[in-house]
PDB file of N, H, CA, C and O in Angstrom:
ATOM      1  N   UNK A   1      24.604 -67.242 -10.645  1.00  0.00           N
ATOM      2  CA  UNK A   1      23.516 -66.401 -11.100  1.00  0.00           C
ATOM      3  C   UNK A   1      23.831 -64.955 -10.704  1.00  0.00           C
ATOM      4  O   UNK A   1      24.321 -64.708  -9.602  1.00  0.00           O
ATOM      5  N   UNK A   2      23.554 -64.009 -11.587  1.00  0.00           N
ATOM      6  H   UNK A   2      23.156 -64.210 -12.482  1.00  0.00           H
ATOM      7  CA  UNK A   2      23.829 -62.593 -11.339  1.00  0.00           C
ATOM      8  C   UNK A   2      22.658 -61.917 -10.641  1.00  0.00           C
ATOM      9  O   UNK A   2      21.516 -62.373 -10.710  1.00  0.00           O
ATOM     10  N   UNK A   3      22.976 -60.816  -9.965  1.00  0.00           N
ATOM     11  H   UNK A   3      23.903 -60.446  -9.908  1.00  0.00           H
ATOM     12  CA  UNK A   3      21.964 -60.031  -9.266  1.00  0.00           C
ATOM     13  C   UNK A   3      21.768 -58.717 -10.021  1.00  0.00           C
ATOM     14  O   UNK A   3      22.740 -58.051 -10.378  1.00  0.00           O
ATOM     15  N   UNK A   4      20.494 -58.342 -10.267  1.00  0.00           N
ATOM     16  H   UNK A   4      19.704 -58.883  -9.978  1.00  0.00           H
ATOM     17  CA  UNK A   4      20.164 -57.139 -11.029  1.00  0.00           C
ATOM     18  C   UNK A   4      19.287 -56.205 -10.205  1.00  0.00           C
ATOM     19  O   UNK A   4      18.419 -56.646  -9.452  1.00  0.00           O
ATOM     20  N   UNK A   5      19.524 -54.926 -10.361  1.00  0.00           N
ATOM     21  H   UNK A   5      20.229 -54.567 -10.973  1.00  0.00           H
ATOM     22  CA  UNK A   5      18.625 -53.913  -9.799  1.00  0.00           C
ATOM     23  C   UNK A   5      17.701 -53.489 -10.942  1.00  0.00           C
ATOM     24  O   UNK A   5      18.166 -53.057 -11.997  1.00  0.00           O
ATOM     25  N   UNK A   6      16.395 -53.614 -10.725  1.00  0.00           N
ATOM     26  H   UNK A   6      16.017 -53.964  -9.868  1.00  0.00           H
ATOM     27  CA  UNK A   6      15.419 -53.350 -11.775  1.00  0.00           C
ATOM     28  C   UNK A   6      14.519 -52.190 -11.340  1.00  0.00           C
ATOM     29  O   UNK A   6      13.937 -52.224 -10.255  1.00  0.00           O
ATOM     30  N   UNK A   7      14.408 -51.172 -12.183  1.00  0.00           N
ATOM     31  H   UNK A   7      14.880 -51.145 -13.064  1.00  0.00           H
ATOM     32  CA  UNK A   7      13.534 -50.039 -11.913  1.00  0.00           C
ATOM     33  C   UNK A   7      12.206 -50.280 -12.604  1.00  0.00           C
ATOM     34  O   UNK A   7      12.167 -50.550 -13.804  1.00  0.00           O
ATOM     35  N   UNK A   8      11.110 -50.183 -11.848  1.00  0.00           N
ATOM     36  H   UNK A   8      11.141 -49.964 -10.873  1.00  0.00           H
ATOM     37  CA  UNK A   8       9.790 -50.443 -12.402  1.00  0.00           C
ATOM     38  C   UNK A   8       8.859 -49.265 -12.107  1.00  0.00           C
ATOM     39  O   UNK A   8       9.038 -48.534 -11.133  1.00  0.00           O
ATOM     40  N   UNK A   9       7.872 -49.109 -12.966  1.00  0.00           N
ATOM     41  H   UNK A   9       7.726 -49.703 -13.757  1.00  0.00           H
ATOM     42  CA  UNK A   9       6.822 -48.104 -12.790  1.00  0.00           C
ATOM     43  C   UNK A   9       5.485 -48.808 -12.825  1.00  0.00           C
ATOM     44  O   UNK A   9       5.322 -49.823 -13.504  1.00  0.00           O
ATOM     45  N   UNK A  10       4.540 -48.272 -12.098  1.00  0.00           N
ATOM     46  H   UNK A  10       4.673 -47.448 -11.547  1.00  0.00           H
ATOM     47  CA  UNK A  10       3.176 -48.773 -12.151  1.00  0.00           C
ATOM     48  C   UNK A  10       2.329 -47.667 -12.760  1.00  0.00           C
ATOM     49  O   UNK A  10       2.373 -46.528 -12.297  1.00  0.00           O
ATOM     50  N   UNK A  11       1.565 -47.986 -13.786  1.00  0.00           N
ATOM     51  H   UNK A  11       1.529 -48.912 -14.163  1.00  0.00           H
ATOM     52  CA  UNK A  11       0.776 -46.994 -14.499  1.00  0.00           C
ATOM     53  C   UNK A  11      -0.684 -47.055 -14.082  1.00  0.00           C
ATOM     54  O   UNK A  11      -1.244 -48.128 -13.859  1.00  0.00           O
ATOM     55  N   UNK A  12      -1.278 -45.890 -13.985  1.00  0.00           N
ATOM     56  H   UNK A  12      -0.824 -45.018 -14.166  1.00  0.00           H
ATOM     57  CA  UNK A  12      -2.687 -45.818 -13.623  1.00  0.00           C
ATOM     58  C   UNK A  12      -3.340 -44.583 -14.216  1.00  0.00           C
ATOM     59  O   UNK A  12      -2.678 -43.744 -14.828  1.00  0.00           O
ATOM     60  N   UNK A  13      -4.638 -44.486 -14.026  1.00  0.00           N
ATOM     61  H   UNK A  13      -5.175 -45.167 -13.529  1.00  0.00           H
ATOM     62  CA  UNK A  13      -5.396 -43.339 -14.510  1.00  0.00           C
ATOM     63  C   UNK A  13      -6.313 -42.856 -13.398  1.00  0.00           C
ATOM     64  O   UNK A  13      -6.766 -43.634 -12.559  1.00  0.00           O
ATOM     65  N   UNK A  14      -6.577 -41.550 -13.411  1.00  0.00           N
ATOM     66  H   UNK A  14      -6.209 -40.917 -14.092  1.00  0.00           H
ATOM     67  CA  UNK A  14      -7.495 -40.966 -12.432  1.00  0.00           C
ATOM     68  C   UNK A  14      -8.232 -39.808 -13.095  1.00  0.00           C
ATOM     69  O   UNK A  14      -7.799 -39.287 -14.123  1.00  0.00           O
ATOM     70  N   UNK A  15      -9.333 -39.419 -12.502  1.00  0.00           N
ATOM     71  H   UNK A  15      -9.684 -39.842 -11.667  1.00  0.00           H
ATOM     72  CA  UNK A  15     -10.104 -38.280 -12.993  1.00  0.00           C
ATOM     73  C   UNK A  15     -10.112 -37.218 -11.900  1.00  0.00           C
ATOM     74  O   UNK A  15     -10.418 -37.518 -10.746  1.00  0.00           O
ATOM     75  N   UNK A  16      -9.777 -35.979 -12.255  1.00  0.00           N
ATOM     76  H   UNK A  16      -9.528 -35.735 -13.192  1.00  0.00           H
ATOM     77  CA  UNK A  16      -9.819 -34.862 -11.307  1.00  0.00           C
ATOM     78  C   UNK A  16     -10.523 -33.685 -11.946  1.00  0.00           C
ATOM     79  O   UNK A  16     -10.510 -33.531 -13.167  1.00  0.00           O
ATOM     80  N   UNK A  17     -11.134 -32.860 -11.127  1.00  0.00           N
ATOM     81  H   UNK A  17     -11.145 -32.986 -10.135  1.00  0.00           H
ATOM     82  CA  UNK A  17     -11.751 -31.621 -11.583  1.00  0.00           C
ATOM     83  C   UNK A  17     -10.777 -30.492 -11.272  1.00  0.00           C
ATOM     84  O   UNK A  17     -10.285 -30.381 -10.149  1.00  0.00           O
ATOM     85  N   UNK A  18     -10.496 -29.642 -12.282  1.00  0.00           N
ATOM     86  H   UNK A  18     -10.895 -29.732 -13.195  1.00  0.00           H
ATOM     87  CA  UNK A  18      -9.557 -28.540 -12.083  1.00  0.00           C
ATOM     88  C   UNK A  18      -9.800 -27.459 -13.129  1.00  0.00           C
ATOM     89  O   UNK A  18     -10.402 -27.710 -14.173  1.00  0.00           O
ATOM     90  N   UNK A  19      -9.327 -26.264 -12.835  1.00  0.00           N
ATOM     91  H   UNK A  19      -8.837 -26.060 -11.987  1.00  0.00           H
ATOM     92  CA  UNK A  19      -9.461 -25.124 -13.755  1.00  0.00           C
ATOM     93  C   UNK A  19      -8.414 -25.156 -14.872  1.00  0.00           C
ATOM     94  O   UNK A  19      -8.675 -24.687 -15.980  1.00  0.00           O
ATOM     95  N   UNK A  20      -7.221 -25.711 -14.582  1.00  0.00           N
ATOM     96  H   UNK A  20      -7.008 -26.092 -13.682  1.00  0.00           H
ATOM     97  CA  UNK A  20      -6.133 -25.727 -15.562  1.00  0.00           C
ATOM     98  C   UNK A  20      -5.439 -27.087 -15.545  1.00  0.00           C
ATOM     99  O   UNK A  20      -5.635 -27.888 -14.631  1.00  0.00           O
ATOM    100  N   UNK A  21      -4.629 -27.330 -16.566  1.00  0.00           N
ATOM    101  H   UNK A  21      -4.470 -26.680 -17.309  1.00  0.00           H
ATOM    102  CA  UNK A  21      -3.845 -28.566 -16.610  1.00  0.00           C
ATOM    103  C   UNK A  21      -2.864 -28.615 -15.443  1.00  0.00           C
ATOM    104  O   UNK A  21      -2.632 -29.677 -14.866  1.00  0.00           O
ATOM    105  N   UNK A  22      -2.292 -27.470 -15.099  1.00  0.00           N
ATOM    106  H   UNK A  22      -2.481 -26.607 -15.568  1.00  0.00           H
ATOM    107  CA  UNK A  22      -1.339 -27.410 -13.998  1.00  0.00           C
ATOM    108  C   UNK A  22      -2.016 -27.763 -12.675  1.00  0.00           C
ATOM    109  O   UNK A  22      -1.451 -28.488 -11.856  1.00  0.00           O
ATOM    110  N   UNK A  23      -3.232 -27.243 -12.471  1.00  0.00           N
ATOM    111  H   UNK A  23      -3.691 -26.654 -13.136  1.00  0.00           H
ATOM    112  CA  UNK A  23      -3.984 -27.551 -11.255  1.00  0.00           C
ATOM    113  C   UNK A  23      -4.361 -29.030 -11.212  1.00  0.00           C
ATOM    114  O   UNK A  23      -4.331 -29.648 -10.148  1.00  0.00           O
ATOM    115  N   UNK A  24      -4.712 -29.593 -12.355  1.00  0.00           N
ATOM    116  H   UNK A  24      -4.736 -29.091 -13.219  1.00  0.00           H
ATOM    117  CA  UNK A  24      -5.032 -31.024 -12.419  1.00  0.00           C
ATOM    118  C   UNK A  24      -3.806 -31.853 -12.062  1.00  0.00           C
ATOM    119  O   UNK A  24      -3.917 -32.861 -11.365  1.00  0.00           O
ATOM    120  N   UNK A  25      -2.644 -31.435 -12.536  1.00  0.00           N
ATOM    121  H   UNK A  25      -2.554 -30.616 -13.102  1.00  0.00           H
ATOM    122  CA  UNK A  25      -1.385 -32.116 -12.220  1.00  0.00           C
ATOM    123  C   UNK A  25      -1.158 -32.115 -10.711  1.00  0.00           C
ATOM    124  O   UNK A  25      -0.851 -33.158 -10.135  1.00  0.00           O
ATOM    125  N   UNK A  26      -1.303 -30.972 -10.072  1.00  0.00           N
ATOM    126  H   UNK A  26      -1.553 -30.124 -10.540  1.00  0.00           H
ATOM    127  CA  UNK A  26      -1.103 -30.873  -8.630  1.00  0.00           C
ATOM    128  C   UNK A  26      -2.091 -31.742  -7.858  1.00  0.00           C
ATOM    129  O   UNK A  26      -1.714 -32.411  -6.896  1.00  0.00           O
ATOM    130  N   UNK A  27      -3.339 -31.731  -8.274  1.00  0.00           N
ATOM    131  H   UNK A  27      -3.646 -31.187  -9.055  1.00  0.00           H
ATOM    132  CA  UNK A  27      -4.343 -32.565  -7.604  1.00  0.00           C
ATOM    133  C   UNK A  27      -3.998 -34.040  -7.757  1.00  0.00           C
ATOM    134  O   UNK A  27      -4.087 -34.805  -6.796  1.00  0.00           O
ATOM    135  N   UNK A  28      -3.606 -34.439  -8.958  1.00  0.00           N
ATOM    136  H   UNK A  28      -3.533 -33.817  -9.738  1.00  0.00           H
ATOM    137  CA  UNK A  28      -3.303 -35.842  -9.224  1.00  0.00           C
ATOM    138  C   UNK A  28      -2.112 -36.317  -8.392  1.00  0.00           C
ATOM    139  O   UNK A  28      -2.081 -37.473  -7.968  1.00  0.00           O
ATOM    140  N   UNK A  29      -1.148 -35.457  -8.156  1.00  0.00           N
ATOM    141  H   UNK A  29      -1.173 -34.519  -8.501  1.00  0.00           H
ATOM    142  CA  UNK A  29       0.024 -35.850  -7.377  1.00  0.00           C
ATOM    143  C   UNK A  29      -0.306 -36.114  -5.913  1.00  0.00           C
ATOM    144  O   UNK A  29       0.482 -36.743  -5.206  1.00  0.00           O
ATOM    145  N   UNK A  30      -1.452 -35.644  -5.454  1.00  0.00           N
ATOM    146  H   UNK A  30      -2.091 -35.133  -6.029  1.00  0.00           H
ATOM    147  CA  UNK A  30      -1.835 -35.822  -4.057  1.00  0.00           C
ATOM    148  C   UNK A  30      -3.014 -36.770  -3.864  1.00  0.00           C
ATOM    149  O   UNK A  30      -3.559 -36.866  -2.764  1.00  0.00           O
ATOM    150  N   UNK A  31      -3.410 -37.468  -4.920  1.00  0.00           N
ATOM    151  H   UNK A  31      -2.968 -37.390  -5.814  1.00  0.00           H
ATOM    152  CA  UNK A  31      -4.530 -38.409  -4.813  1.00  0.00           C
ATOM    153  C   UNK A  31      -4.159 -39.613  -3.959  1.00  0.00           C
ATOM    154  O   UNK A  31      -3.030 -40.098  -4.029  1.00  0.00           O
ATOM    155  N   UNK A  32      -5.086 -40.091  -3.167  1.00  0.00           N
ATOM    156  H   UNK A  32      -6.003 -39.697  -3.111  1.00  0.00           H
ATOM    157  CA  UNK A  32      -4.834 -41.372  -2.489  1.00  0.00           C
ATOM    158  C   UNK A  32      -4.887 -42.491  -3.537  1.00  0.00           C
ATOM    159  O   UNK A  32      -5.583 -42.381  -4.546  1.00  0.00           O
ATOM    160  N   UNK A  33      -4.151 -43.551  -3.281  1.00  0.00           N
ATOM    161  H   UNK A  33      -3.586 -43.641  -2.461  1.00  0.00           H
ATOM    162  CA  UNK A  33      -4.100 -44.663  -4.240  1.00  0.00           C
ATOM    163  C   UNK A  33      -5.471 -45.242  -4.530  1.00  0.00           C
ATOM    164  O   UNK A  33      -5.702 -45.785  -5.610  1.00  0.00           O
ATOM    165  N   UNK A  34      -6.379 -45.130  -3.579  1.00  0.00           N
ATOM    166  H   UNK A  34      -6.191 -44.688  -2.701  1.00  0.00           H
ATOM    167  CA  UNK A  34      -7.718 -45.692  -3.776  1.00  0.00           C
ATOM    168  C   UNK A  34      -8.496 -44.983  -4.882  1.00  0.00           C
ATOM    169  O   UNK A  34      -9.496 -45.512  -5.368  1.00  0.00           O
ATOM    170  N   UNK A  35      -8.052 -43.796  -5.286  1.00  0.00           N
ATOM    171  H   UNK A  35      -7.240 -43.366  -4.891  1.00  0.00           H
ATOM    172  CA  UNK A  35      -8.733 -43.064  -6.360  1.00  0.00           C
ATOM    173  C   UNK A  35      -8.058 -43.250  -7.716  1.00  0.00           C
ATOM    174  O   UNK A  35      -8.441 -42.614  -8.698  1.00  0.00           O
ATOM    175  N   UNK A  36      -7.064 -44.114  -7.768  1.00  0.00           N
ATOM    176  H   UNK A  36      -6.753 -44.632  -6.971  1.00  0.00           H
ATOM    177  CA  UNK A  36      -6.344 -44.385  -9.012  1.00  0.00           C
ATOM    178  C   UNK A  36      -6.771 -45.750  -9.539  1.00  0.00           C
ATOM    179  O   UNK A  36      -6.825 -46.725  -8.790  1.00  0.00           O
ATOM    180  N   UNK A  37      -7.071 -45.812 -10.824  1.00  0.00           N
ATOM    181  H   UNK A  37      -7.027 -45.021 -11.433  1.00  0.00           H
ATOM    182  CA  UNK A  37      -7.382 -47.084 -11.480  1.00  0.00           C
ATOM    183  C   UNK A  37      -6.068 -47.578 -12.078  1.00  0.00           C
ATOM    184  O   UNK A  37      -5.578 -47.033 -13.067  1.00  0.00           O
ATOM    185  N   UNK A  38      -5.508 -48.613 -11.466  1.00  0.00           N
ATOM    186  H   UNK A  38      -5.905 -49.056 -10.663  1.00  0.00           H
ATOM    187  CA  UNK A  38      -4.215 -49.130 -11.916  1.00  0.00           C
ATOM    188  C   UNK A  38      -4.398 -49.982 -13.164  1.00  0.00           C
ATOM    189  O   UNK A  38      -5.268 -50.852 -13.213  1.00  0.00           O
ATOM    190  N   UNK A  39      -3.573 -49.724 -14.170  1.00  0.00           N
ATOM    191  H   UNK A  39      -2.867 -49.018 -14.131  1.00  0.00           H
ATOM    192  CA  UNK A  39      -3.641 -50.456 -15.430  1.00  0.00           C
ATOM    193  C   UNK A  39      -2.938 -51.803 -15.287  1.00  0.00           C
ATOM    194  O   UNK A  39      -2.040 -51.963 -14.460  1.00  0.00           O
ATOM    195  N   UNK A  40      -3.359 -52.767 -16.101  1.00  0.00           N
ATOM    196  H   UNK A  40      -4.089 -52.638 -16.773  1.00  0.00           H
ATOM    197  CA  UNK A  40      -2.806 -54.123 -16.019  1.00  0.00           C
ATOM    198  C   UNK A  40      -2.729 -54.742 -17.414  1.00  0.00           C
ATOM    199  O   UNK A  40      -2.907 -54.065 -18.426  1.00  0.00           O
ATOM    200  N   UNK A  41      -2.462 -56.032 -17.436  1.00  0.00           N
ATOM    201  H   UNK A  41      -2.317 -56.582 -16.613  1.00  0.00           H
ATOM    202  CA  UNK A  41      -2.370 -56.751 -18.714  1.00  0.00           C
ATOM    203  C   UNK A  41      -3.654 -56.634 -19.524  1.00  0.00           C
ATOM    204  O   UNK A  41      -3.605 -56.599 -20.753  1.00  0.00           O
ATOM    205  N   UNK A  42      -4.803 -56.572 -18.854  1.00  0.00           N
ATOM    206  H   UNK A  42      -4.843 -56.601 -17.855  1.00  0.00           H
ATOM    207  CA  UNK A  42      -6.069 -56.473 -19.582  1.00  0.00           C
ATOM    208  C   UNK A  42      -6.206 -55.128 -20.302  1.00  0.00           C
ATOM    209  O   UNK A  42      -7.044 -54.979 -21.192  1.00  0.00           O
ATOM    210  N   UNK A  43      -5.378 -54.150 -19.914  1.00  0.00           N
ATOM    211  H   UNK A  43      -4.698 -54.271 -19.192  1.00  0.00           H
ATOM    212  CA  UNK A  43      -5.386 -52.841 -20.576  1.00  0.00           C
ATOM    213  C   UNK A  43      -4.313 -52.741 -21.655  1.00  0.00           C
ATOM    214  O   UNK A  43      -4.122 -51.677 -22.244  1.00  0.00           O
ATOM    215  N   UNK A  44      -3.615 -53.835 -21.915  1.00  0.00           N
ATOM    216  H   UNK A  44      -3.769 -54.699 -21.436  1.00  0.00           H
ATOM    217  CA  UNK A  44      -2.609 -53.846 -22.973  1.00  0.00           C
ATOM    218  C   UNK A  44      -1.172 -53.753 -22.487  1.00  0.00           C
ATOM    219  O   UNK A  44      -0.249 -53.723 -23.301  1.00  0.00           O
ATOM    220  N   UNK A  45      -0.962 -53.708 -21.168  1.00  0.00           N
ATOM    221  H   UNK A  45      -1.711 -53.733 -20.506  1.00  0.00           H
ATOM    222  CA  UNK A  45       0.408 -53.684 -20.658  1.00  0.00           C
ATOM    223  C   UNK A  45       0.998 -55.084 -20.710  1.00  0.00           C
ATOM    224  O   UNK A  45       0.275 -56.080 -20.705  1.00  0.00           O
ATOM    225  N   UNK A  46       2.324 -55.142 -20.759  1.00  0.00           N
ATOM    226  H   UNK A  46       2.911 -54.332 -20.763  1.00  0.00           H
ATOM    227  CA  UNK A  46       2.977 -56.451 -20.846  1.00  0.00           C
ATOM    228  C   UNK A  46       3.059 -57.153 -19.494  1.00  0.00           C
ATOM    229  O   UNK A  46       3.433 -58.324 -19.433  1.00  0.00           O
ATOM    230  N   UNK A  47       2.719 -56.468 -18.425  1.00  0.00           N
ATOM    231  H   UNK A  47       2.414 -55.516 -18.475  1.00  0.00           H
ATOM    232  CA  UNK A  47       2.734 -57.046 -17.085  1.00  0.00           C
ATOM    233  C   UNK A  47       2.170 -56.055 -16.092  1.00  0.00           C
ATOM    234  O   UNK A  47       1.625 -55.023 -16.483  1.00  0.00           O
ATOM    235  N   UNK A  48       2.296 -56.359 -14.803  1.00  0.00           N
ATOM    236  H   UNK A  48       2.738 -57.198 -14.485  1.00  0.00           H
ATOM    237  CA  UNK A  48       1.764 -55.477 -13.768  1.00  0.00           C
ATOM    238  C   UNK A  48       2.563 -54.173 -13.695  1.00  0.00           C
ATOM    239  O   UNK A  48       2.012 -53.122 -13.368  1.00  0.00           O
ATOM    240  N   UNK A  49       3.859 -54.243 -13.998  1.00  0.00           N
ATOM    241  H   UNK A  49       4.307 -55.097 -14.264  1.00  0.00           H
ATOM    242  CA  UNK A  49       4.739 -53.085 -13.937  1.00  0.00           C
ATOM    243  C   UNK A  49       5.418 -52.863 -15.279  1.00  0.00           C
ATOM    244  O   UNK A  49       5.596 -53.802 -16.055  1.00  0.00           O
ATOM    245  N   UNK A  50       5.792 -51.634 -15.547  1.00  0.00           N
ATOM    246  H   UNK A  50       5.647 -50.871 -14.917  1.00  0.00           H
ATOM    247  CA  UNK A  50       6.586 -51.295 -16.717  1.00  0.00           C
ATOM    248  C   UNK A  50       8.044 -51.272 -16.272  1.00  0.00           C
ATOM    249  O   UNK A  50       8.412 -50.457 -15.427  1.00  0.00           O
ATOM    250  N   UNK A  51       8.870 -52.136 -16.815  1.00  0.00           N
ATOM    251  H   UNK A  51       8.571 -52.798 -17.502  1.00  0.00           H
ATOM    252  CA  UNK A  51      10.285 -52.177 -16.469  1.00  0.00           C
ATOM    253  C   UNK A  51      10.987 -51.100 -17.285  1.00  0.00           C
ATOM    254  O   UNK A  51      10.929 -51.105 -18.515  1.00  0.00           O
ATOM    255  N   UNK A  52      11.658 -50.166 -16.588  1.00  0.00           N
ATOM    256  H   UNK A  52      11.705 -50.161 -15.589  1.00  0.00           H
ATOM    257  CA  UNK A  52      12.277 -49.044 -17.281  1.00  0.00           C
ATOM    258  C   UNK A  52      13.790 -49.110 -17.325  1.00  0.00           C
ATOM    259  O   UNK A  52      14.416 -48.459 -18.162  1.00  0.00           O
ATOM    260  N   UNK A  53      14.391 -49.896 -16.428  1.00  0.00           N
ATOM    261  H   UNK A  53      13.882 -50.426 -15.748  1.00  0.00           H
ATOM    262  CA  UNK A  53      15.853 -49.964 -16.391  1.00  0.00           C
ATOM    263  C   UNK A  53      16.278 -51.239 -15.678  1.00  0.00           C
ATOM    264  O   UNK A  53      15.714 -51.590 -14.641  1.00  0.00           O
ATOM    265  N   UNK A  54      17.270 -51.933 -16.228  1.00  0.00           N
ATOM    266  H   UNK A  54      17.727 -51.648 -17.071  1.00  0.00           H
ATOM    267  CA  UNK A  54      17.824 -53.137 -15.605  1.00  0.00           C
ATOM    268  C   UNK A  54      19.336 -52.948 -15.540  1.00  0.00           C
ATOM    269  O   UNK A  54      19.995 -52.707 -16.551  1.00  0.00           O
ATOM    270  N   UNK A  55      19.876 -53.066 -14.305  1.00  0.00           N
ATOM    271  H   UNK A  55      19.340 -53.261 -13.483  1.00  0.00           H
ATOM    272  CA  UNK A  55      21.293 -52.800 -14.109  1.00  0.00           C
ATOM    273  C   UNK A  55      21.922 -53.950 -13.318  1.00  0.00           C
ATOM    274  O   UNK A  55      21.416 -54.338 -12.265  1.00  0.00           O
ATOM    275  N   UNK A  56      23.020 -54.486 -13.829  1.00  0.00           N
ATOM    276  H   UNK A  56      23.431 -54.171 -14.684  1.00  0.00           H
ATOM    277  CA  UNK A  56      23.750 -55.537 -13.152  1.00  0.00           C
ATOM    278  C   UNK A  56      24.392 -54.956 -11.905  1.00  0.00           C
ATOM    279  O   UNK A  56      25.106 -53.957 -11.984  1.00  0.00           O
ATOM    280  N   UNK A  57      24.141 -55.581 -10.733  1.00  0.00           N
ATOM    281  H   UNK A  57      23.560 -56.393 -10.669  1.00  0.00           H
ATOM    282  CA  UNK A  57      24.749 -55.108  -9.492  1.00  0.00           C
ATOM    283  C   UNK A  57      26.128 -55.724  -9.350  1.00  0.00           C
ATOM    284  O   UNK A  57      26.324 -56.919  -9.570  1.00  0.00           O
ATOM    285  N   UNK A  58      27.064 -54.890  -8.982  1.00  0.00           N
ATOM    286  H   UNK A  58      26.904 -53.919  -8.803  1.00  0.00           H
ATOM    287  CA  UNK A  58      28.434 -55.351  -8.750  1.00  0.00           C
ATOM    288  C   UNK A  58      28.602 -55.624  -7.252  1.00  0.00           C
ATOM    289  O   UNK A  58      28.156 -54.839  -6.416  1.00  0.00           O
ATOM    290  N   UNK A  59      29.234 -56.717  -6.934  1.00  0.00           N
ATOM    291  H   UNK A  59      29.597 -57.355  -7.613  1.00  0.00           H
ATOM    292  CA  UNK A  59      29.452 -57.054  -5.503  1.00  0.00           C
ATOM    293  C   UNK A  59      30.553 -56.237  -4.901  1.00  0.00           C
ATOM    294  O   UNK A  59      30.863 -56.392  -3.720  1.00  0.00           O
TER     295      UNK A  59
END
């Protein structure tokens, strides 16, 4: 059996108050995880994580 390194992302949504899109971006990058609504299969995702890259590991 082969060994693979898999890169995954977890998608979520949050609401922030800000004067500009740039300020909202900065606020969102510093949010605690408890303020993020994590998306799942019930939101239309194919699983808990989005697989973005699969690479065969060489021994």
